[in-house]
C-alpha positions, 0 to 999 in steps of 0.5 A: 500500500505504501509503495503504491501511494509513493508511486502514484504520488510521484507520477502526479508530481510531473503534470502538476509541476508543468501546470505550475510552470505554465501558470508562471509563464502566463502570469509573466505575460511573456506571451501577451497581456492578460485581462483581470479575469484571465489573471484571476483564473491563472492565479487560481490554477497556480495556487490550486496546483501548488497546494496539490503539489504540497499535499503530494509532497507530504504524502511522499514524505509520509510514505518514506517514513512508513517504509523506513526510507527517511534519512536526515542529512545534517549540514551546517547552514545560515539560518537567515538564508533558510528563512529567506528561502522559505519566505520567498517560496511563500511569497511566490506561491501567495503573491497577494501576501508577499508584503505581509511577510517578515523574517528575522534572525537573532543573532545575525549570522546564526548557523545551525546543523540540521537537515536543511530540506526537512527544516525548510519544509516544516517552516514552509508548512507552518508559514503557508498555513499562517498565510492561508488562515490570516487576513490579507494585509495582516503581518505574518512574522517568522523569527529564529533566535538562539536559545538554550535547553539545559547545557544544549544550544538550540535554535527556536523558531516562531511564527506569529500571525492573526489567524485562527491559531492552533489548539493547545493540544496541537502545539506539542506536535509542532515542536521538534528537535534535531 
């Protein structure tokens, strides 16, 4: 069952990626101007395709975990660069929210040894939910700061928005460490 889900999910990614790329080309107006209604429809295609791709990626990640094929690849990287990449990805998939996004990192030059891809995916999921569930025009902040847990150095990430929020019982599921 897990292998079937992984295979189907993988096969769905190719046409979705093509739809997203085609939408981006149309939105760039490289082939001519779009009227407002056409722009709205193409934006809807792009956003829906991006959302479906996110769901498929989550299914693939779950299938890998179920099969025991999930490996973490630790590397040292600059936290502020990873935050900027996540914010740019959200701004690209939700252009109407681009001006609402703010990122900060303390101290400047903070680095972390972790699986960069996994960390970015977690932050992307949290930030995209914040963008979806808060009103347009309201600020969405993602912050990283150095902290300590006992004698261990940690990097803490927080996301603040004006959305509906998470239930208290769900908060413990979004806390993780490497």
